[in-house]
C-alpha positions in Angstrom: -4.5 -20.2 93.6 -7.8 -18.2 93.8 -8.7 -15.5 91.1 -7.3 -12.5 93.0 -4.3 -14.5 93.6 -3.8 -15.2 89.8 -4.4 -11.5 89.1 -1.9 -10.4 91.3 0.5 -13.0 90.0 -0.1 -12.0 86.3 0.2 -8.3 87.3 3.6 -9.0 88.7 4.9 -11.0 86.0 3.4 -8.5 83.4 4.1 -5.4 84.8 5.9 -4.9 88.0 8.6 -7.5 87.5 9.7 -6.3 84.1 9.7 -2.5 84.9 11.7 -3.4 88.1 14.3 -5.2 86.3 14.4 -2.5 83.6 15.0 0.1 85.9 17.8 -1.8 87.9 19.4 -2.6 84.6 19.5 1.0 83.6 20.6 1.9 86.9 23.7 -0.6 86.7 24.5 0.4 83.1 24.8 4.1 83.1 28.0 5.5 84.6 27.6 7.2 88.1 24.7 5.1 88.7 22.0 8.0 88.9 18.8 6.8 89.9 17.1 9.9 88.2 18.7 9.1 84.8 17.6 5.6 85.1 13.9 6.7 85.6 14.1 9.2 82.9 15.5 6.6 80.3 12.9 3.7 81.4 10.2 6.7 80.9 11.5 7.5 77.4 11.4 3.6 76.4 7.9 3.2 77.8 6.8 6.1 75.8 8.5 5.0 72.5 7.0 1.5 73.2 3.4 2.7 73.5 3.9 5.6 70.8 1.6 3.7 68.1 -1.3 3.7 70.6 -0.6 7.1 72.1 -0.4 8.7 68.5 -3.5 7.6 67.7 -5.0 8.5 71.2 -3.6 12.0 70.4 -5.1 12.4 66.9 -8.6 11.3 68.0 -8.5 13.8 71.0 -7.2 16.5 68.5 -9.6 15.7 65.7 -12.6 15.5 68.3 -11.8 19.0 69.7 -11.4 20.5 66.3 -15.0 19.1 65.3 -16.8 20.6 68.3 -18.1 23.4 66.2 -19.7 21.1 63.7 -21.0 18.8 66.6 -22.5 22.0 68.3 -24.3 22.8 65.1 -25.6 19.4 64.5 -27.0 19.7 68.4 -28.8 23.1 67.8 -30.2 22.0 64.2 -31.6 18.7 65.6 -32.1 19.7 69.3 -35.9 18.4 69.1 -34.7 14.9 67.2 -32.2 13.3 69.2 -32.2 10.2 67.3 -31.1 12.1 64.3 -28.7 14.4 66.3 -26.7 11.3 67.6 -26.8 9.6 64.1 -25.3 12.7 62.4 -22.7 12.9 65.3 -21.7 9.4 64.7 -21.5 9.7 61.2 -19.4 12.9 61.5 -16.9 11.0 63.9 -16.7 8.0 61.7 -16.2 10.0 58.4 -13.0 11.6 60.4 -12.0 8.2 61.3 -12.5 9.0 65.1 -13.2 5.9 67.8 -13.7 7.6 71.1 -13.0 4.3 72.7 -9.2 4.7 71.9 -8.4 7.1 74.6 -10.2 5.2 77.1 -8.1 1.9 76.1 -4.6 4.1 76.4 -5.6 5.3 79.7 -6.3 1.7 80.8 -2.9 0.6 79.5 -1.2 3.5 81.2 -2.7 2.8 84.6 -1.3 -0.4 85.4 2.0 0.8 84.4 1.7 3.8 86.6 0.8 1.6 89.6 3.7 -0.9 89.0 6.1 2.0 88.8 4.5 3.2 92.4 5.2 -0.2 93.6 8.8 -0.3 92.2 9.9 3.1 93.7 8.3 2.2 97.1 9.4 -1.4 97.5 11.5 -2.3 94.5 14.7 -0.5 96.0 14.5 -2.5 99.3 16.9 -5.6 99.6 13.9 -7.9 99.8 13.1 -7.2 96.1 16.4 -8.8 94.8 14.2 -12.0 94.6 12.3 -10.3 91.7 15.4 -9.9 89.7 15.9 -11.8 86.5 19.3 -14.0 86.4 21.0 -11.7 83.8 20.4 -8.3 86.0 23.1 -7.9 88.7 21.8 -7.0 92.1 23.1 -3.5 92.8 22.6 -3.8 96.3 22.0 -0.7 97.8 20.2 1.8 95.5 21.2 5.5 95.6 18.0 7.3 95.3 19.6 10.7 94.4 19.2 12.7 91.2 22.1 14.7 89.9 23.0 14.8 93.9 20.3 17.3 94.2 17.0 15.6 94.8 16.2 12.7 96.8 13.8 10.6 94.7 12.8 8.4 97.8 11.1 11.4 99.4 8.7 14.0 98.1 9.6 17.1 96.5 7.4 20.1 96.2 9.4 21.5 93.1 9.2 18.1 91.4 5.5 18.2 91.9 4.9 21.8 90.8 6.6 21.0 87.7 4.7 17.9 87.0 1.5 20.1 87.6 2.9 22.9 85.3 3.6 20.5 82.4 0.3 18.9 82.7 -1.4 22.1 82.2 0.7 23.0 79.0 0.1 19.5 77.8 -3.7 19.8 78.1 -3.9 23.4 76.7 -2.4 22.2 73.5 -5.7 20.7 72.6 -7.6 23.9 73.0 -7.5 27.3 70.9 -6.3 30.4 72.7 -9.7 32.0 72.0 -13.0 30.3 72.0 -13.8 32.0 68.6 -11.2 29.9 67.2 -13.7 27.0 67.6 -16.7 29.1 66.7 -18.0 29.1 70.2 -19.2 31.8 72.2 -16.8 32.6 75.2 -19.4 32.1 77.7 -20.6 28.8 76.2 -21.1 25.7 78.5 -18.5 23.9 76.4 -15.9 26.7 76.8 -16.3 26.7 80.6 -15.9 22.8 81.1 -12.7 23.2 78.9 -11.4 25.7 81.4 -12.1 24.0 84.2 -10.6 20.8 82.7 -7.5 22.8 82.1 -7.1 23.6 85.6 -8.5 20.5 87.2 -6.0 18.1 85.7 -2.7 20.1 86.9 -4.4 20.5 90.3 -5.2 17.0 90.8 -1.5 16.0 89.5 -0.2 18.2 92.2 -2.5 16.8 94.9 -1.9 13.2 94.1 1.9 13.2 93.9 2.5 15.9 96.8 3.3 13.2 99.3 4.6 10.4 96.9 8.2 9.7 96.4 9.7 12.5 93.9 10.6 9.5 91.8 7.2 9.2 90.6 6.8 12.9 90.1 9.9 12.6 87.6 8.3 10.0 85.8 5.3 12.1 85.3 7.5 15.2 84.2 9.5 13.3 81.5 6.2 11.6 80.6 4.5 15.0 80.1 7.6 16.3 78.3 7.5 13.3 75.8 3.7 13.7 75.4 4.2 17.4 74.5 6.8 16.6 71.9 4.6 13.8 70.5 1.7 16.2 70.3 3.4 18.8 68.4 4.6 16.2 65.9 1.2 14.7 65.2 -0.6 18.3 65.3 1.9 19.3 62.5 1.1 16.0 60.5 -2.7 16.6 61.0 -2.5 20.4 59.6 -0.3 19.3 56.7 -2.7 16.6 55.8 -5.6 19.2 56.1 -3.7 21.5 53.7 -3.3 19.3 51.0 -5.7 19.9 48.0 -8.8 17.3 48.1 -8.3 16.7 51.7 -11.6 17.5 53.8 -11.0 20.0 56.4 -11.7 18.7 59.9 -15.3 19.4 60.9 -16.5 19.9 57.3 -19.6 17.8 56.5 -18.5 15.8 53.5 -22.1 15.7 52.1 -21.8 19.8 52.0 -18.7 20.3 50.1 
């Protein structure tokens, strides 16, 4: 077996096969055998299993956004001293326990899961996939792809795709204040412009990517976004309570200048 064959085998064993079996198990378990309910349940389970990693990623992203006014202040004050500028920004992030690689790592973890789910939704429902089932998972035979007898999850659904895009927009918008002044930034600054572009680019990309994919994948993204929104609200509330406690540093505040 060559290297690519080994990688494909490990990918199947670690991601594809467990997700396929979990989905079929949930499909068999729930009364009525609703494929959409099985996908929703599997998505919630995945989010719960990844919650420690996701929570840290959300915290880092939120704290980093809250620190932008201080970062901008450092950039302007030391614009002619790039070395000092980089050192102070690194110290500011370190003082607030921010590791920028956490978000990248979480993205890497979710990407193979998304690819594996795509394979499950495309090929896992075919009869030929029965050989991938564990011994304790009953073969359901033909899987009914209907969700609540309304949406065929084996085919693209514009409604589901648009819902995924809208939720992606709301999820991203939670990280940014309603007004640029809330971050001490000018409304016409390059950073604010980039933030506005980021808010709209992700939802548009979500719609374009999922437009021709089976609605099962869009449903997974919809539920993922809803779970993310709930988790973000919880984490944001905890961060706000922590910052409000006496003796706790306010995010973006330079500890040396207190």
